[in-house]
N, C-alpha and C positions, 0 to 999 in steps of 0.2 A: 079736761083732757081734750086735746085737739083731735080732729078727725083722723089725721095721719097716725097718731100714737095708738088710737083704738085699733086700726087695721093692722098695725105692726104687732100689737099684743095678740090680736085674734089669730094672725098667721103663726106666731110662735106657739100658741096653744094647740093649733091644728097639727103642727109639726111634732110637738111633744106627744100627742095622742097617737099619731101614726108610728112614731119611734117606739113607744111602749108596746104597741100591738105587734110590731115587727120583732121585738126582742122576746116575745113570749107572753106578752100581755101582763097587765097588773092583776088579773083575776086569779092566776095560779092554776096548778094542776088539780084534777079531781081528787077527792078524799081517798078513794080506793087505790089509786095509783100511788099516792103518798104513803098510805099504809103498807103497800107492798114494798116500797123502798125501805121503810123503817124496819119491817120484818126481815129484810135482806141485810140489815146491819148498817143502814145509812147513818152518816154523821149529820146531825140536825143542827143547823146554824140559825140563830136568831140575830138578824142584822139590824135590829133596833138599837137605840141608844142604851148605855148602861143604866140610865135612870128608868127607862121603860122596862128593861129586863128585870131590874130589881123589884118592879111592881108585879111581877108574875110572868112566867114563860111556860113553854111546853116542857114536860118532863124530859130530862136528859139533854136539853138543848145547850149549846155552847154559844156564848155571846161574843160575836165579832161584828161590830158596827160596820155598815156598808162603807162608810168613809175611810176605813182602814183595812178593809178585807184584802186589798191588793198587797199590803205590806205584811200580812199575817198568814199568807198561804201555807207556811210550814206547819201551821196548826190544823190544817185540813188534809187528811190523807187522800192520796190520789187513787188508791186501790179500793175505795169503797164508794157506794152511791152517796151523794150529798143532797140534802133537802134544805132549802133556805126559805125563811119566812120573815115577815115584818108585821106591821099593823094592818096595811091594806093590800099589799102586793107590789106596790111601786118600787120601794127600796129593794125588795127581794128580787125583782126583775132585773134591776141594775146589778145586784150582787151576782146573780146567775150569769149575766153577760160577762162580768169580770172573770168569773171562774172559768167559763168556757173559753174566753180569750187566753187564759193562762194554761189551757190544755186539759182541763178537767172534762171528762167525756160523759159522766153520768150525773148530771145536775138537774134537780127538779125545783122549780119555783112553786111552792105550796100556796102562795098568796099571803093572806093575813093570818094572825094567830087564831082568829075565830074560824078559819078554814081548815085548821089542822085537825086530823081525826082524833077522836077521843075513845 
């Protein structure tokens, strides 16, 4: 790899990290906040792939992969809180941003499946 390519890749990486942090971070919300949303009747959306979802998910979660969430908005009620999660929090951060841009006002990025309250 040439020196120029290294610096270009490094710059892209820094921009990606900054963007994720500005969109709510890849870490997700705290467990108590997520539990409050779930108790309030939140729609829980697993934005991982169908294959990941088939391997196990959060009880009651609906699988809408992040790549298609914008075209499946009709499956997510606008009058309820929405909790999104994935494996690590990165895809759910992108999904939360998509939902907010589509006019959803109560969207919580829970982070990864392991961050979901039990």
